[in-house]
N, C-alpha and C positions, 0 to 999 in steps of 0.2 A: 760481241756485235760492236762495230765501229759506230761512232756518233759524230754528226756534223751539224753545223748551223746552215740554214738555207736563207739566202738574201734574195728576195723576189725582184727587187728594183722597182722604180717608179712605173715604167711602162708595163712591167709584169703585173703590177697591181691594178693599173688603170685600164689596160687594153688586152693583156695576155694572161688573164687569170687561169684559163684552162691549160695554157702552156706551162705555167708554174706547177700546177697539179701534176701534169705529165712528167715534168722534171723530177718532182718529188717521188713519183711512182717508179721512175727509172732507178733512183737511188735505193728505194725500199726493195725493189726487185732483187738487188744484190745484197740484201740483208743489212742495209745501213739504217740506223735510227736517225731520223731527221728532226732537228729542233727548229721550230719557226717562232721567232720572237715577235710578239704582236706589236711592239713599239718600234719596229723597224721603219725606216723612211728612205729618203733619197741617199745616194752615195755622195752627192755634192758636185757631180761633174758639170751640170749646167751653169752653176754659179762660178765654179773654178774656171771654166772655159771663157766665161764672160769677164773675168778679172776681179771677181768679188772674193778675194782670198780670205779675209777675216770671217765673212759669213760662212765660207766653205769649211773653215777650221771648226766652227761650232758643230756643223753636221758630222765632220770626221770624228770629233771627240765623242759625240753621241754614239756613233757606231763602235768606237773603241770600247766604250763602257758596256754597250749592248752585247758585244761578242767577246766578253772578257775571259771566258773559259777557253782552255787550250784546244778547242775543237777546230777542225778545218772549216773555213767559211766558203760555202759553195754558191757560186753566182751564175745564173743562166744567161750571161751577157759578157762578151769580151770587153765591151766599153767600160762597164761598171767594175768588172774585175780588174781591169788595168788601172782605173782610178784608185781603187782601194789598195792595190798591190804596189803600184809605182808612184803615182802622184801624191798619195798621202805622205809617203816617206820624204818626198821632195818638199812638200808643203811645210813639214815640221822639222826639216833638217836644221841642226844646231839649236833646237829648242829643248826644253825639259822633257818633251814627249817623244823625242827622236827614237830612243830605244824601244819604246812601246809600239810605235808604228812600224819600225823595222821588224819587230817580232810578229805583229799582225800580218805584215806583207808576206811572210813565209807561210802563213796559214790560208791565204786566199787562193782559190782555184776557180777558174771557169769550169762549168760542169763537164764539158767534153774532156778536159784535161784529167779530171778526177776519174771519170768513167774509163778513159783510155789508159792513162799512165799508172794510176793507183789501183783501181779495181780490175783493170785488164779484162773488161767485159767480153763475153761471147754471146752473139745473138743468133737466134734461129728466125729467119725472115719468113713470115707467113703471108706476105703480100704478093700480088701478081707482079710479073716482070715490068719494070718501068725505067725510062730514061729520064734523068734529072740533071740539072746544072746547079752550080753553087755560087753564091755571092759572099765574098769575104769583106766584112766591115773593117774600116780603117784601124780602129783601136785594137781589135782582136788580132789583126795582121801585124801591126807595128809596135804595139805596146805590150799587150798580153802574150802575143805570139802563140796563140792556141789553135790556129787554123789547121796545122797538121793533125792534131788530135780529132778535130771535127771530121776531117776527111777520112781518118782511120776508122771511125765509127761507121761512116757511110759505106766504106769498102768492105766492112764485115757483113753487110747485108747481101746475100748471094743473088737476090733477084733485082738488085738495083745497079744500073749502069750510070756512073758519074761522068758527065761530059763537062770538061772545064771550059770556062769562058776565055776568049782571047785576051780580054782586058779585065780579068778578074780582080786585079789589084787597084783598079781605078775606083775612086769614090763614087757613090751613087748620088751624091749631092745633098744628103740629109744633114750630117754634121751637127745634129742638135740645133743649137741656136743659129747656126750658119744658114739653114734653110729658111729661117724667119727673117734674118737680116739681109740676105741676098737671094730672094726668091727667083729672079730671072736666071742667075747663074746656076742655082740649084736645079731648076727645071731643065736647063740645057744638059746638065750632067746626067740627070736621071734618064733623059731621052736617049743619050748615047749608051747608057747601061742596058736599056730595054732593047735597043737595036742589036746589041751583042747577044742578048738572050734569045731573041727571035731567030737568029741564024742557026741555032743549035738543034732545032727539031726535037725539043724535049717536052715532056708532059708536066713538069713541075719545076719551079725554082725553090731551092731550099737555102735558108740562111739561119744563123744563130743570133741575129740582132733584130730586136723588135722594131727599133726606129727605122732601120733600113727597109724592113719588110713593109711597114706602113707607108713609107715614101715610095718604094717601087710599085707596090700593089695599087696604091692610090693613083699614081701616074699611069699605070697600065689600064686601069678602069677608064680614065679620062680619054685615052687615045684608042680604046677599043681593042686592046691586046688581051686575049682571053687565056693566057698561060697562068694556071694557078700558082700561088706562092704559099709556102708553108714553113713554119718555124722548125728548126732541126729537132727539137725535143717533142713536138707534136708528131713529126714524121717518124722518128724512132719509136715512139710509143705505139703508133699504129702498126708499124712493121713487126713489132714483137708481141702485139695483141694485148696491150694493157691500156689502150686509149678507149 
């Protein structure tokens, strides 16, 4: 039996606990033993994006010590996986910890990558036929580059029709601290995203980023758009009957 660490992320712990449980079940379904470290915390991306590099280093070093055994580190978020796989190595480049973080970076997977590329999962879709669309979050698209794996998983569901957005690669306006610092610009961006979604005649919006989903679903509620949104790992768990 293979063994992995599971890193829940801040938003996973605060707002998407059920999603984290579903993510763990998706791994266990494939015979994977999941190790959940109770002392886990943030990946450090909010402070890193705001320029607090020394504070971010303390968080990163905590995670390095926490995930010290040579197991894969599975993250249900392209943003946080990108931070741990790419930005940690850049943050400690030339330091005494450079090799440690380069080693860690090779063990970090966004969950869809691990399910798709490592476990090569096969799903039997027990759900009713449904048309969905997909939102790609910026870090998953450009840093972690795990979007193809997420779509591969969705396309393995025989009763799911994936309709792609015209402006799929456009930011929804969340951007972590960006949405706090620039609320007017953020709102304009999410409204454009919702307009694109509304043209597709779909029954659900799916994404693998908790922050984007909170941003888009919250804006939808405010303007009266009633298209449901769902996290990828909740959606997959429901379709294969483990939710």
